[in-house]
C-alpha positions in Angstrom: -26.8 44.6 13.8 -29.6 42.7 12.1 -28.4 39.7 10.2 -30.8 38.2 7.4 -31.8 34.6 8.0 -33.1 32.0 5.7 -34.3 28.5 6.5 -31.8 25.9 5.4 -32.2 22.0 5.5 -29.3 20.9 7.6 -30.4 17.3 8.6 -31.9 14.7 6.2 -34.7 12.3 7.2 -32.4 9.2 7.6 -30.1 11.1 10.1 -33.1 12.4 12.1 -34.7 9.0 12.1 -31.5 7.3 13.4 -31.1 9.9 16.2 -34.4 9.4 17.6 -34.8 5.7 16.9 -31.6 5.0 19.0 -33.2 7.1 21.8 -36.3 4.7 21.7 -34.1 1.6 21.4 -32.0 2.5 24.4 -35.1 3.0 26.5 -36.5 -0.2 25.2 -33.3 -2.0 26.0 -33.3 -0.7 29.5 -36.9 -1.8 30.2 -36.4 -5.2 28.8 -33.3 -5.8 30.7 -35.1 -4.6 34.0 -38.1 -6.8 33.2 -35.8 -9.8 32.3 -37.4 -9.9 28.8 -34.2 -11.3 27.4 -35.5 -12.3 24.0 -36.9 -8.9 23.4 -33.6 -7.4 24.9 -31.6 -9.5 22.3 -33.7 -8.3 19.3 -33.5 -4.7 20.4 -29.7 -5.1 20.6 -29.6 -6.5 17.0 -31.7 -3.5 16.0 -29.4 -1.1 17.6 -26.4 -2.7 15.7 -28.4 -2.4 12.4 -29.0 1.1 12.7 -25.5 1.8 13.9 -24.1 0.0 11.0 -26.3 2.1 8.8 -25.2 5.4 10.3 -21.5 4.3 9.7 -22.3 3.7 6.1 -24.3 6.8 6.0 -21.4 8.8 7.3 -19.3 7.7 4.3 -22.1 8.0 1.5 -24.7 10.1 2.9 -25.6 13.7 3.0 -23.0 16.4 3.8 -23.8 17.1 7.2 -23.9 13.3 8.0 -20.4 12.6 6.5 -17.6 12.1 9.0 -15.1 13.8 6.6 -17.2 16.9 6.8 -17.5 17.3 10.6 -14.6 15.4 12.2 -11.8 17.9 13.1 -8.5 17.6 15.0 -8.5 17.6 18.8 -7.1 21.4 18.7 -10.2 22.4 16.7 -12.5 20.8 19.4 -10.6 22.6 22.1 -10.8 25.9 20.5 -14.5 25.5 20.1 -15.0 24.5 23.6 -13.1 27.6 24.8 -15.8 29.7 23.3 -18.7 27.6 24.2 -20.3 30.0 26.5 -20.0 32.8 24.3 -23.4 34.2 23.0 -23.1 34.6 19.2 -25.3 34.1 16.2 -25.6 30.4 15.1 -23.7 29.8 11.8 -23.2 26.1 12.3 -24.4 23.9 9.6 -24.0 20.5 11.0 -21.9 19.2 13.9 -19.2 21.6 15.5 -15.7 20.5 16.0 -16.5 19.3 19.7 -19.7 17.7 18.7 -18.1 15.7 16.1 -16.0 14.0 18.7 -19.2 13.0 20.8 -20.7 11.5 17.8 -17.7 9.3 17.3 -17.7 8.3 21.0 -21.4 7.7 20.9 -21.3 5.6 17.6 -18.2 3.7 18.9 -20.1 2.8 22.3 -23.4 2.1 20.3 -21.4 -0.4 18.0 -19.4 -2.3 20.7 -22.2 -2.6 23.1 -24.5 -4.9 21.0 -21.5 -6.6 19.5 -20.6 -7.8 23.2 -24.2 -8.8 23.7 -23.9 -11.5 21.0 -21.6 -13.2 23.4 -23.4 -12.6 26.8 -24.4 -15.3 29.0 -26.6 -13.8 31.8 -27.4 -17.4 33.3 -31.0 -16.6 33.0 -32.1 -16.7 29.2 -30.1 -18.4 26.4 -26.8 -17.0 25.9 -25.8 -14.5 23.1 -25.7 -15.9 19.4 -22.1 -16.2 19.5 -21.5 -17.2 23.1 -20.6 -20.8 22.1 -17.7 -19.8 19.7 -15.3 -18.6 22.8 -14.4 -20.1 26.0 -16.3 -19.6 29.2 -13.6 -17.3 30.7 -13.7 -15.0 27.7 -17.5 -15.2 27.7 -17.7 -14.0 31.3 -15.2 -11.3 30.5 -17.2 -10.0 27.6 -20.3 -10.1 29.9 -18.8 -7.8 32.3 -17.7 -5.6 29.7 -21.3 -5.5 28.2 -22.4 -4.0 31.7 -19.6 -1.6 32.0 -20.2 -0.3 28.3 -23.8 0.3 29.2 -22.8 2.5 32.0 -20.3 4.3 29.8 -23.1 4.8 27.2 -25.3 6.3 29.9 -22.5 8.7 30.9 -22.0 9.8 27.4 -25.6 10.2 26.7 -25.8 12.4 29.7 -23.0 14.6 28.5 -24.6 14.9 25.3 -27.8 16.2 26.8 -25.8 18.6 29.1 -24.1 20.1 26.1 -27.4 20.8 24.4 -28.7 22.5 27.5 -25.4 24.5 27.7 -25.9 25.6 24.1 -29.5 26.5 24.6 -29.0 28.6 27.8 -25.6 29.9 27.3 -25.5 30.5 23.6 -29.0 30.6 22.8 -28.7 27.9 20.1 -31.6 25.4 19.8 -30.1 21.9 18.7 -33.2 19.8 19.2 -35.6 21.7 16.8 -33.4 21.2 13.8 -33.1 17.5 14.7 -36.7 17.2 14.7 -37.7 19.3 11.6 -34.4 19.1 9.6 -34.4 22.9 9.2 -32.4 25.6 10.6 -32.5 29.5 10.5 -28.9 30.6 9.1 -27.4 33.7 7.6 -28.0 33.9 4.0 -24.4 33.7 3.2 -24.1 30.2 4.7 -24.1 27.7 2.0 -26.8 24.8 2.1 -25.4 21.3 2.5 -25.9 18.8 -0.2 -28.6 16.1 0.7 -28.2 12.6 -0.5 -31.2 10.6 -2.0 -33.5 8.5 0.1 -33.0 5.5 -2.1 -29.4 5.4 -1.1 -30.4 5.4 2.5 -32.9 2.5 2.0 -30.2 0.4 0.1 -27.6 1.0 3.0 -30.1 0.2 5.7 -31.0 -3.0 4.0 -27.3 -4.0 3.7 -26.7 -3.3 7.4 -29.7 -5.5 8.3 -28.5 -8.3 6.2 -25.0 -8.1 7.7 -26.5 -8.3 11.3 -28.8 -11.1 10.5 -25.7 -13.0 9.0 -23.7 -12.3 12.2 -26.4 -13.5 14.4 -27.6 -16.4 12.6 -24.9 -18.0 10.5 -21.5 -17.3 12.6 
């Protein structure tokens, strides 16, 4: 049976920029850590924290497909979705599916806590994190160790995310990368297009996020 399709804008520009900017920032964080460019590493961590805070705000006030309330479902819904993850069927998903919503939540949580712990890190080579002097040495050491463990957890979660994208491509025939690049997706004509938020709102929320991170790193 032929299904009539149309091009639908499913991902707004702020969401797509956040996605790919995080990829670049994580690569830069790894390179600067390996080369011991710790000043740059700190600045990159603050940039990660800024865009993650923006994404959290965008998840509350942004476009339909970016909003947590639209794509976060209960664990049961996620399990039911995974049970059919290898079934080849037409793609009718506008935004994140029930299982993907939990992956987004996991990645955002790790991306939020990792740079926050970095504010306290003392690596005995470069200057300690901006907030390192506020806590006892024992706490500072514990947070430094946590910072390393969270990085490993973040890499594992990212690998799982990439694996899921590959499974959807080869098992279900769903291309999840192209829509995150172009913003558009071919969907059946009976699937409603999501509402897109204005770009000015994204600029305002990004500015608020940047001010919050600057205040956290400078004045606390």
